[in-house]
N, CA, C and O atoms as a CHARMM CRD file, in Angstrom:
* protein
*
  220
    1    1 MET  N     82.13100  80.07200  57.32400 PROA 1      0.00000
    2    1 MET  CA    81.11200  81.03900  57.71200 PROA 1      0.00000
    3    1 MET  C     80.80900  80.91700  59.20300 PROA 1      0.00000
    4    1 MET  O     80.70400  81.91700  59.91400 PROA 1      0.00000
    5    2 GLU  N     80.67500  79.70200  59.65000 PROA 2      0.00000
    6    2 GLU  CA    80.41500  79.46000  61.07800 PROA 2      0.00000
    7    2 GLU  C     81.54300  80.05000  61.91600 PROA 2      0.00000
    8    2 GLU  O     81.30000  80.63700  62.97000 PROA 2      0.00000
    9    3 ASN  N     82.76700  79.89200  61.44700 PROA 3      0.00000
   10    3 ASN  CA    83.92900  80.40500  62.16500 PROA 3      0.00000
   11    3 ASN  C     83.89300  81.93300  62.25600 PROA 3      0.00000
   12    3 ASN  O     84.24500  82.49700  63.29200 PROA 3      0.00000
   13    4 ASP  N     83.47400  82.60800  61.18300 PROA 4      0.00000
   14    4 ASP  CA    83.36800  84.07400  61.18600 PROA 4      0.00000
   15    4 ASP  C     82.34900  84.54100  62.22200 PROA 4      0.00000
   16    4 ASP  O     82.59400  85.49800  62.95600 PROA 4      0.00000
   17    5 ASN  N     81.21800  83.86700  62.27600 PROA 5      0.00000
   18    5 ASN  CA    80.19600  84.21600  63.25900 PROA 5      0.00000
   19    5 ASN  C     80.71400  84.02300  64.67900 PROA 5      0.00000
   20    5 ASN  O     80.42400  84.81700  65.57400 PROA 5      0.00000
   21    6 ASN  N     81.47700  82.96600  64.86600 PROA 6      0.00000
   22    6 ASN  CA    82.03300  82.67500  66.17900 PROA 6      0.00000
   23    6 ASN  C     83.01100  83.78000  66.60000 PROA 6      0.00000
   24    6 ASN  O     82.98400  84.22800  67.74600 PROA 6      0.00000
   25    7 LEU  N     83.86600  84.21300  65.68200 PROA 7      0.00000
   26    7 LEU  CA    84.81500  85.28600  65.98400 PROA 7      0.00000
   27    7 LEU  C     84.08600  86.58900  66.29800 PROA 7      0.00000
   28    7 LEU  O     84.44500  87.30900  67.23000 PROA 7      0.00000
   29    8 SER  N     83.07300  86.87600  65.51400 PROA 8      0.00000
   30    8 SER  CA    82.28400  88.08500  65.73100 PROA 8      0.00000
   31    8 SER  C     81.62700  88.05500  67.10600 PROA 8      0.00000
   32    8 SER  O     81.60400  89.05800  67.81900 PROA 8      0.00000
   33    9 SER  N     81.10200  86.90800  67.46200 PROA 9      0.00000
   34    9 SER  CA    80.44900  86.76400  68.76600 PROA 9      0.00000
   35    9 SER  C     81.46100  86.91100  69.89800 PROA 9      0.00000
   36    9 SER  O     81.14400  87.49400  70.93500 PROA 9      0.00000
   37   10 GLN  N     82.65500  86.39800  69.71800 PROA 10     0.00000
   38   10 GLN  CA    83.70000  86.54300  70.74400 PROA 10     0.00000
   39   10 GLN  C     84.08200  88.00400  70.91700 PROA 10     0.00000
   40   10 GLN  O     84.24200  88.48300  72.03900 PROA 10     0.00000
   41   11 ALA  N     84.22600  88.70700  69.80400 PROA 11     0.00000
   42   11 ALA  CA    84.58600  90.12800  69.87500 PROA 11     0.00000
   43   11 ALA  C     83.49500  90.92100  70.58400 PROA 11     0.00000
   44   11 ALA  O     83.78900  91.80700  71.38600 PROA 11     0.00000
   45   12 THR  N     82.25800  90.61000  70.29300 PROA 12     0.00000
   46   12 THR  CA    81.13400  91.29200  70.93100 PROA 12     0.00000
   47   12 THR  C     81.11000  90.98800  72.42800 PROA 12     0.00000
   48   12 THR  O     80.82200  91.86400  73.24300 PROA 12     0.00000
   49   13 ASN  N     81.41000  89.76000  72.77600 PROA 13     0.00000
   50   13 ASN  CA    81.41600  89.38300  74.18800 PROA 13     0.00000
   51   13 ASN  C     82.54700  90.04900  74.95700 PROA 13     0.00000
   52   13 ASN  O     82.43700  90.25100  76.16600 PROA 13     0.00000
   53   14 GLN  N     83.62100  90.38900  74.27800 PROA 14     0.00000
   54   14 GLN  CA    84.74700  91.01900  74.96300 PROA 14     0.00000
   55   14 GLN  C     84.53400  92.51200  75.16300 PROA 14     0.00000
   56   14 GLN  O     85.14300  93.10400  76.05400 PROA 14     0.00000
   57   15 MET  N     83.69000  93.12800  74.36100 PROA 15     0.00000
   58   15 MET  CA    83.44500  94.56200  74.46400 PROA 15     0.00000
   59   15 MET  C     82.99500  94.97700  75.87300 PROA 15     0.00000
   60   15 MET  O     83.57000  95.90600  76.44000 PROA 15     0.00000
   61   16 PRO  N     81.99200  94.32000  76.44700 PROA 16     0.00000
   62   16 PRO  CA    81.56300  94.71900  77.79500 PROA 16     0.00000
   63   16 PRO  C     82.69400  94.61100  78.82000 PROA 16     0.00000
   64   16 PRO  O     82.76800  95.41600  79.74800 PROA 16     0.00000
   65   17 ASN  N     83.57600  93.61700  78.65600 PROA 17     0.00000
   66   17 ASN  CA    84.69100  93.46100  79.58400 PROA 17     0.00000
   67   17 ASN  C     85.62400  94.66100  79.50700 PROA 17     0.00000
   68   17 ASN  O     86.09500  95.15000  80.53400 PROA 17     0.00000
   69   18 ILE  N     85.89100  95.13600  78.30300 PROA 18     0.00000
   70   18 ILE  CA    86.75000  96.31400  78.12800 PROA 18     0.00000
   71   18 ILE  C     86.08000  97.52100  78.77200 PROA 18     0.00000
   72   18 ILE  O     86.73800  98.30700  79.45300 PROA 18     0.00000
   73   19 GLN  N     84.78000  97.66900  78.56200 PROA 19     0.00000
   74   19 GLN  CA    84.04400  98.77900  79.16900 PROA 19     0.00000
   75   19 GLN  C     84.05400  98.66800  80.68500 PROA 19     0.00000
   76   19 GLN  O     84.18400  99.67600  81.38000 PROA 19     0.00000
   77   20 GLN  N     83.91900  97.44900  81.20400 PROA 20     0.00000
   78   20 GLN  CA    83.95700  97.23700  82.64600 PROA 20     0.00000
   79   20 GLN  C     85.31600  97.62800  83.21000 PROA 20     0.00000
   80   20 GLN  O     85.39800  98.24000  84.27500 PROA 20     0.00000
   81   21 GLU  N     86.38700  97.27300  82.49400 PROA 21     0.00000
   82   21 GLU  CA    87.73500  97.62500  82.94800 PROA 21     0.00000
   83   21 GLU  C     87.89700  99.14000  82.99500 PROA 21     0.00000
   84   21 GLU  O     88.45700  99.68200  83.94800 PROA 21     0.00000
   85   22 LYS  N     87.40400  99.82300  81.95900 PROA 22     0.00000
   86   22 LYS  CA    87.49600 101.28100  81.93500 PROA 22     0.00000
   87   22 LYS  C     86.69600 101.88000  83.08200 PROA 22     0.00000
   88   22 LYS  O     87.13900 102.82600  83.73300 PROA 22     0.00000
   89   23 LEU  N     85.51800 101.32400  83.32400 PROA 23     0.00000
   90   23 LEU  CA    84.66100 101.80000  84.40200 PROA 23     0.00000
   91   23 LEU  C     85.34800 101.57500  85.74800 PROA 23     0.00000
   92   23 LEU  O     85.31200 102.43000  86.63300 PROA 23     0.00000
   93   24 SER  N     85.96700 100.41800  85.87800 PROA 24     0.00000
   94   24 SER  CA    86.67600 100.08700  87.10900 PROA 24     0.00000
   95   24 SER  C     87.81800 101.08300  87.34400 PROA 24     0.00000
   96   24 SER  O     88.02600 101.54100  88.46700 PROA 24     0.00000
   97   25 GLU  N     88.55000 101.41200  86.28400 PROA 25     0.00000
   98   25 GLU  CA    89.63700 102.39300  86.39600 PROA 25     0.00000
   99   25 GLU  C     89.08600 103.75400  86.80900 PROA 25     0.00000
  100   25 GLU  O     89.66600 104.43900  87.65200 PROA 25     0.00000
  101   26 LYS  N     87.97000 104.13700  86.21200 PROA 26     0.00000
  102   26 LYS  CA    87.35100 105.42400  86.54800 PROA 26     0.00000
  103   26 LYS  C     86.90900 105.44200  88.00700 PROA 26     0.00000
  104   26 LYS  O     87.04900 106.45300  88.69600 PROA 26     0.00000
  105   27 ARG  N     86.37500 104.31300  88.47000 PROA 27     0.00000
  106   27 ARG  CA    85.94900 104.22200  89.87200 PROA 27     0.00000
  107   27 ARG  C     87.14000 104.35800  90.80900 PROA 27     0.00000
  108   27 ARG  O     87.06500 105.05200  91.82300 PROA 27     0.00000
  109   28 LYS  N     88.24800 103.68600  90.46300 PROA 28     0.00000
  110   28 LYS  CA    89.45400 103.77400  91.29000 PROA 28     0.00000
  111   28 LYS  C     89.95000 105.21900  91.34000 PROA 28     0.00000
  112   28 LYS  O     90.32700 105.73100  92.39400 PROA 28     0.00000
  113   29 GLU  N     89.93700 105.85600  90.17500 PROA 29     0.00000
  114   29 GLU  CA    90.36500 107.25500  90.07600 PROA 29     0.00000
  115   29 GLU  C     89.46400 108.14800  90.94100 PROA 29     0.00000
  116   29 GLU  O     89.94600 109.00800  91.67700 PROA 29     0.00000
  117   30 ALA  N     88.16700 107.92900  90.83900 PROA 30     0.00000
  118   30 ALA  CA    87.20400 108.72600  91.60900 PROA 30     0.00000
  119   30 ALA  C     87.40700 108.50700  93.10500 PROA 30     0.00000
  120   30 ALA  O     87.32100 109.45300  93.88800 PROA 30     0.00000
  121   31 LEU  N     87.67300 107.27500  93.50100 PROA 31     0.00000
  122   31 LEU  CA    87.89900 106.96600  94.91100 PROA 31     0.00000
  123   31 LEU  C     89.15900 107.67000  95.41500 PROA 31     0.00000
  124   31 LEU  O     89.16700 108.22400  96.51500 PROA 31     0.00000
  125   32 GLU  N     90.21500 107.64800  94.61300 PROA 32     0.00000
  126   32 GLU  CA    91.44600 108.34300  94.99800 PROA 32     0.00000
  127   32 GLU  C     91.19700 109.84000  95.14100 PROA 32     0.00000
  128   32 GLU  O     91.68800 110.46600  96.08000 PROA 32     0.00000
  129   33 ASN  N     90.43300 110.41700  94.20700 PROA 33     0.00000
  130   33 ASN  CA    90.10900 111.84300  94.28600 PROA 33     0.00000
  131   33 ASN  C     89.31400 112.15800  95.54100 PROA 33     0.00000
  132   33 ASN  O     89.54700 113.17700  96.19100 PROA 33     0.00000
  133   34 LEU  N     88.37300 111.28300  95.88000 PROA 34     0.00000
  134   34 LEU  CA    87.58200 111.47700  97.10300 PROA 34     0.00000
  135   34 LEU  C     88.46400 111.41000  98.34400 PROA 34     0.00000
  136   34 LEU  O     88.33700 112.23100  99.25100 PROA 34     0.00000
  137   35 LYS  N     89.34900 110.43600  98.37600 PROA 35     0.00000
  138   35 LYS  CA    90.24400 110.29400  99.52900 PROA 35     0.00000
  139   35 LYS  C     91.09900 111.55500  99.68800 PROA 35     0.00000
  140   35 LYS  O     91.28500 112.05800 100.79600 PROA 35     0.00000
  141   36 ARG  N     91.60900 112.05000  98.57100 PROA 36     0.00000
  142   36 ARG  CA    92.43400 113.25900  98.60200 PROA 36     0.00000
  143   36 ARG  C     91.61800 114.45200  99.10600 PROA 36     0.00000
  144   36 ARG  O     92.10300 115.24200  99.91700 PROA 36     0.00000
  145   37 ALA  N     90.39400 114.57700  98.63000 PROA 37     0.00000
  146   37 ALA  CA    89.52200 115.68500  99.02800 PROA 37     0.00000
  147   37 ALA  C     89.20000 115.61500 100.52300 PROA 37     0.00000
  148   37 ALA  O     89.19400 116.63700 101.20900 PROA 37     0.00000
  149   38 VAL  N     88.93500 114.41100 101.02000 PROA 38     0.00000
  150   38 VAL  CA    88.62400 114.25300 102.44000 PROA 38     0.00000
  151   38 VAL  C     89.84600 114.61100 103.28100 PROA 38     0.00000
  152   38 VAL  O     89.71500 115.26800 104.31400 PROA 38     0.00000
  153   39 GLN  N     91.02400 114.18900 102.85100 PROA 39     0.00000
  154   39 GLN  CA    92.24200 114.53200 103.58700 PROA 39     0.00000
  155   39 GLN  C     92.43400 116.04300 103.63400 PROA 39     0.00000
  156   39 GLN  O     92.79900 116.59600 104.67100 PROA 39     0.00000
  157   40 GLU  N     92.18700 116.70700 102.50900 PROA 40     0.00000
  158   40 GLU  CA    92.31500 118.16300 102.46900 PROA 40     0.00000
  159   40 GLU  C     91.31600 118.81900 103.41100 PROA 40     0.00000
  160   40 GLU  O     91.64700 119.78600 104.09700 PROA 40     0.00000
  161   41 LEU  N     90.09600 118.29600 103.44500 PROA 41     0.00000
  162   41 LEU  CA    89.08500 118.83900 104.35800 PROA 41     0.00000
  163   41 LEU  C     89.50800 118.67700 105.81400 PROA 41     0.00000
  164   41 LEU  O     89.35200 119.59900 106.61400 PROA 41     0.00000
  165   42 TYR  N     90.03900 117.51600 106.15600 PROA 42     0.00000
  166   42 TYR  CA    90.51400 117.30300 107.52800 PROA 42     0.00000
  167   42 TYR  C     91.62800 118.29200 107.87400 PROA 42     0.00000
  168   42 TYR  O     91.65200 118.84500 108.97400 PROA 42     0.00000
  169   43 LEU  N     92.54400 118.51100 106.93900 PROA 43     0.00000
  170   43 LEU  CA    93.62500 119.46000 107.18300 PROA 43     0.00000
  171   43 LEU  C     93.07800 120.86900 107.39900 PROA 43     0.00000
  172   43 LEU  O     93.49600 121.57500 108.31700 PROA 43     0.00000
  173   44 GLU  N     92.14200 121.26700 106.54400 PROA 44     0.00000
  174   44 GLU  CA    91.54100 122.59700 106.68900 PROA 44     0.00000
  175   44 GLU  C     90.80300 122.71600 108.01700 PROA 44     0.00000
  176   44 GLU  O     90.86200 123.75800 108.67100 PROA 44     0.00000
  177   45 TYR  N     90.11200 121.66000 108.41500 PROA 45     0.00000
  178   45 TYR  CA    89.37400 121.68100 109.67800 PROA 45     0.00000
  179   45 TYR  C     90.34200 121.78000 110.86000 PROA 45     0.00000
  180   45 TYR  O     90.09100 122.51400 111.81600 PROA 45     0.00000
  181   46 ASP  N     91.44300 121.04000 110.78500 PROA 46     0.00000
  182   46 ASP  CA    92.45300 121.11900 111.84900 PROA 46     0.00000
  183   46 ASP  C     93.01400 122.52500 111.95400 PROA 46     0.00000
  184   46 ASP  O     93.20700 123.04300 113.05400 PROA 46     0.00000
  185   47 GLU  N     93.27700 123.14900 110.79700 PROA 47     0.00000
  186   47 GLU  CA    93.77800 124.53000 110.79900 PROA 47     0.00000
  187   47 GLU  C     92.72700 125.47100 111.39400 PROA 47     0.00000
  188   47 GLU  O     93.06400 126.38200 112.15100 PROA 47     0.00000
  189   48 TYR  N     91.48300 125.25600 111.05800 PROA 48     0.00000
  190   48 TYR  CA    90.38700 126.07400 111.58400 PROA 48     0.00000
  191   48 TYR  C     90.30900 125.93500 113.10200 PROA 48     0.00000
  192   48 TYR  O     90.20900 126.93100 113.81900 PROA 48     0.00000
  193   49 LYS  N     90.35700 124.69000 113.58900 PROA 49     0.00000
  194   49 LYS  CA    90.29800 124.46100 115.03800 PROA 49     0.00000
  195   49 LYS  C     91.48300 125.12600 115.73300 PROA 49     0.00000
  196   49 LYS  O     91.32800 125.73200 116.79300 PROA 49     0.00000
  197   50 ALA  N     92.66400 125.01000 115.13100 PROA 50     0.00000
  198   50 ALA  CA    93.86300 125.60600 115.72600 PROA 50     0.00000
  199   50 ALA  C     93.71800 127.12200 115.78400 PROA 50     0.00000
  200   50 ALA  O     94.11900 127.74100 116.76900 PROA 50     0.00000
  201   51 SER  N     93.15000 127.73000 114.74100 PROA 51     0.00000
  202   51 SER  CA    92.99600 129.18300 114.73900 PROA 51     0.00000
  203   51 SER  C     91.95500 129.62100 115.77000 PROA 51     0.00000
  204   51 SER  O     92.07700 130.70100 116.34900 PROA 51     0.00000
  205   52 LYS  N     90.94300 128.79900 116.00200 PROA 52     0.00000
  206   52 LYS  CA    89.92400 129.11900 117.00900 PROA 52     0.00000
  207   52 LYS  C     90.51200 129.03600 118.41700 PROA 52     0.00000
  208   52 LYS  O     90.13000 129.80200 119.30200 PROA 52     0.00000
  209   53 ASN  N     91.43600 128.11000 118.61700 PROA 53     0.00000
  210   53 ASN  CA    92.05400 127.93500 119.93700 PROA 53     0.00000
  211   53 ASN  C     93.00400 129.08400 120.28200 PROA 53     0.00000
  212   53 ASN  O     93.23100 129.36900 121.45700 PROA 53     0.00000
  213   54 THR  N     93.55200 129.73500 119.27100 PROA 54     0.00000
  214   54 THR  CA    94.49500 130.82500 119.53700 PROA 54     0.00000
  215   54 THR  C     93.78400 132.15800 119.73500 PROA 54     0.00000
  216   54 THR  O     94.39400 133.12500 120.19400 PROA 54     0.00000
  217   55 GLU  N     92.50200 132.21600 119.39400 PROA 55     0.00000
  218   55 GLU  CA    91.77000 133.48000 119.53700 PROA 55     0.00000
  219   55 GLU  C     91.36400 133.73100 120.95800 PROA 55     0.00000
  220   55 GLU  O     90.74000 134.75200 121.25000 PROA 55     0.00000
């Protein structure tokens, strides 16, 4: 019985770690999306500046 409780407690303790890993992956994904968006904005701004210089 003691062993069953111990296993249950270990499984419960591992749950937050799995959630943390998923959260960490989501954060990495979000950071990559932000980086991509910022790069696109810089490109659009460069195109805008270039079009203003030709006018």
